[in-house]
Residue, then its C-alpha position, 0 to 999 in steps of 0.5 A: m608547523p607539524g608537531t607544534e601547537r600554538i598557545a597564548h602566554w600563560t597568565p599569572g597564577d597559572h600552574i605549569l611544569w618546569r622540566y629537564r631531560g636526562h643526559a643519557p642517550d634514549p631512543s625516545g629522544g631523552s626522558v624527563h628526569i626532573c619535574r617541578p610544578v611551578t606558578v607563573v609570575e610573569d610570561t611575556d615575549e621577553l621573560l618567563a618568571v615562575w615561583m616554586a613554592p616551599g613544599t612543592e612535590c617534585v621529581k628528581p633523579v636518584l640512584a637505582d637503590g634510592t641513594p641521592v645522586h650527590q652522595e655518589p662519588l664523582a667518578t661514577r656519578y654519571t654512570a651508575p644506574r638511575t631512576t626517579a623519585r618524588a620528593r618535597w622541595f625543602g627550604t624556602g621557595v625559588l623564583k626562576l627567570a628565563r628569557p626566550g632563546e637564552p642558554w641559561s636561567v636565573w634563580l633567586f634564593w632567600e633565607r627564612g624571613w625573606r632575607f635575600k641570599n643569592w642569584y644562581v645562573n643555571l646554564e642549560e638549553p634554551h627552554a622549549r615551550w609546550a602546552g604544559g610548561v617548559d623543557s630544557e637540559d641542564h649543562f652541569l656548569d653554574i654560577a653563583v652571584h651574591p648581593d655584593r655583585s661578586w660571583h664564582w663558578l659552581d660545579e666545574d668538577e661535574f662539568a669536567e666529569a660529564q665530558r670525561v664520560g661522554l655526556m657532552n662532547a668538546e664542541k658542546a662543552q665549548g658552547v657551554r663555556e661561551a654561554g657562561q662567559a656571556a652570563v658573566e659579562a651580563i653579571r659584570a655589567w649588572k644587566a637584567p635580571f640582576c638590576a631589575g629588583w626581583e629580590d624584592w618580589r613576593p608571591d601572592p599569598a592566595w596562591r596554592v602550591p601546585r600539584l605534581p600530575a600523574d603524567w608529569g613525564r608525558t611527551a611534550v608537543q612543542v608550541t609557539s607563542 
């Protein structure tokens, strides 16, 4: 297929990039505004699992004057001029799980000392694989899932604001809501990955923290596995 290349599955320990495109219209098709170097834990036809280690240098969006996005009032958060900045991931690491074609990924967070904190369902475009990693687009709305299996929606205000300013039309927003409801059904039924024991997983102590490459924003050539 033109514009694609074929690669085998990545091997545990490989370093790849977990990236998100920005939401603002872009003539090139959408530039990357989040880039996180990660280590492959598992890569099969059913699941991609990656580890983002503490202290990893990442790329994140900031306002044009360097102010963190979350400090901007909601009414102008998505219309104020932005740029990107490099920053270290603070706190403990994050295990990220994504199934091919699924419109969300599931992240696991721990407190210090490996005390499990929660799962986090990030609603997003199904991941597009390329030779250097995977690309997606965040859909604003998220779900927190706790060890006692309780859950609640997150960032509903941002989801509404994104629609108000035209970053997401009604049809797409409906699709995101439907994806969220499907994720909730998986939570209520306690399906994978919630039942799979990933909260007991630990990274290989021999793994080094991946580096952020100078060409982190390069154009991806999509792949098939």
